[in-house]
N, C-alpha and C positions, 0 to 999 in steps of 0.2 A: 793561937797559933805558935806559942810557943808553952804553955801551961803541960806538964806532962810529955814534950817533945825527946823524944830517943832519937839523939844524933848520928848520923848514918855518914858513912866516909865517900872519898869520891871512889875508890877502889869496888865496895860494895856494887855500885850501880849498875856493874857488870855484869852480876849475879841478881840482879833486882828486876833490872828492864826486860827481861821476860816473863816476867810476872802480871807486873802494872800498864806495860805497852803492848798485852796481848793482844794476836787479832782475833777475838773468838772464834772465827770464821773458818779458820787455817791454823791447828795445834802446832804449835811448833813454834810459829813465826810470830814477832813484831811487826807495827805499823810504824816508822821512821818521820819523822817530823819533817816541814816543810809540806814534800812532792810526798806522805802518804802513801808512800812503798810497803807495799808485804813481805820482809826477808828473815830469814832463818834469822832464831832468836840466841843462839850459842855465839857467846862472845868468842871470838878468834881473833882478837889484838885488835885490834878494828880494822880490821880487812874489810868486814860487811859491813860496818857500823861501826859511828864512834862517841863521846861523849860528847853532846853539843849543851854549853852553859849559854842557858837563855839570856842571861845578865853578863855579858863578857868577861874573864877572866883581866884582860888587860884592862877595863872598868871597874876592877871594884879590889879591894885591894889582899895582899897573900898573891898565890899563885898553889897551884893546884900538884897532888900525890894522891896515887891512892891511899894514905892515912889522911887524908884533908876530909876538916868535917866544915860545919857552918854552911853558910851559901856558895858554899862552892863544892861542896858535898850533898847540900839539900837534893831530894829526887825530887822535891816538888819546882825546881831550879834548874832542870838538867833535862836532856831528851834523847831518846838516839837518832843519831841523824847520819843520812849519806855522809860519808866523808867530803867527795870533793863538794858536795853541797855546804860543810860546815865549812871547808877553807872559804870558799866563795862568799860567806859574805858577814865573814870576818869576826870585828869587832864595830859591826856598824851597828848604828838604830835602827831602832824600824822606825817607818811615820811614810806619809801620806795618807791622811784618812780617807780619802776618798776611794783609792787604789779599789778594783777587782781582779780578781782573776788569778793568776798563776803566781808561785814565790818569787822572787828574783829582787836583782840590785834596783834602787827607782836614786840614783845619784852616790850621794854619799846620805841614804837612808839602805834601810831591806825590808820590803814586803813580805811577809811571811806565807800569805797567800788566802784567799776564801776559808780554807778549811782550818786553817790553823791562828789567824789572826785574834780572835778572840783568850784564845787556848793563850796562846803568847801574853799578851796582856795582861790577862790573870797571875802569869805567874810571874811575872814582872812586880803589879802591885804586892799579891803573896811577899817576894824580896825585899820588897820595900819596904812592907811595912814588920815583916819579922825580924829582920835582920838592921836593922835603924841604929842598931848598935855600933855595927861597921862601919856608920860616917856613909851610905850609900846613899842616894836621892834620886827620883822620878824626876826631869825638865821636858820644859818644853822646849821645842828646837835644837838643837846639834849640843849631845850631852861635853860635858866637861871630866873629868877627873873621878873616879868616885861617884858616876853619874850615868842614868840611863834616860832615852825618851822614846819616841816625841811622846810626852804624857798625855796631848789633847787627841792624839791618833788614838793611842789605846783608849782613852775613856772610850772614845767613841765605836771605836773598834770590838768594845765589850758588852755594847748591847743590836750590833749590828748577827754578832757571832757569840749569843748565848751557848751555855755548855751542851753538849751533847750526852748523847749515852756513852759513849769513848771517854771525856771530860773528866762525866762523874762518874765513870766507875776508876778513872786510872788514881783521883784523889783516893776513892776510899779503899783503893786496894796498896797505895802508899801508905795512908792509916794500919794498915795492918791484914784486907780483907786479904780473904780466899789464896790462902798458905804462903803469904808472901814472907820470906826469911829472915829480909830485914828491915821490918815493922818501926817504923815515926811515930806510931801514934799521937798524932795531930795532921790534923787537917789544912786544905788553902782556904781560907772560908769564904772570898772572893768566888768558889766554885760552889760550892756552897749556896751562898745568898750575894748572886752578880748587884743587886739593889745594892749593895754596901760601897759599892767606888762611887757611888754618887757624893754620898754625904761626908764619903774620906779625901774623895779627890776634886771634887767642884766646891761648892759650899758649904761646906762642914754641921749641916743642919739635917738632922734627921727627917728630912723634909719630901723624898721620893715619893711619889702617889700614882696612880693607877683612876680611869675612867673608865665609864661605857658612857656609849650614845655619844650624841654627834657633841655636846658642849658641855665644861661639866657650872656647872653656879657658882656661884660669888663664893660661898662657902664649903666650894671645894669637891660636893657631893656630889653623885652621878644617877640617872635612874635610865632601864631599857625597861620596855615592855615586849613581853615571852607570851606569842601562842602559845595556846597547850590546843 
């Protein structure tokens, strides 16, 4: 996620979002995070949509101006958002693994909604991995300075809400597909390979496994009969 990475700044997101967050069924419109509203994609100084830091500015080093690069300007870590929803979320961490339904505050936490909970998790995994040099970290429970969470909930959401067509396309366009004028030439590996989450954030072993049939054998193998 770092080799060959061309960093884009925070200002560029105003003009790249219409490419990587495009609503494929409505030319000129984009999808917003959390409420998945389809709105005019042209930048109007934050009237229709603004730039949401999935990892809040106040919970990482620095502050964003249009020339800022790093995680504060990385499109993998930003999403277009309804201004009032962005304000309502504030800098709350994400949490409550078993929550379902629409977006909104859950006490001191924020739930991104069923449509975006996996997307948000993988964005935070990306930031934690790509920008670890900044001293940021994902933690369980309520985070402190330069932290974000809740990690257990994010791992859970990664599997409940796997990458869909929109998220995979977004990753590809941020990389540089479909005429994006601000390519990063890097990808979020957790979108391409969501199974990496288990090895990186749970037990640090490459032991993710899938099996068919009712019960795997003691060696982890399995089989199923298929009638032809």
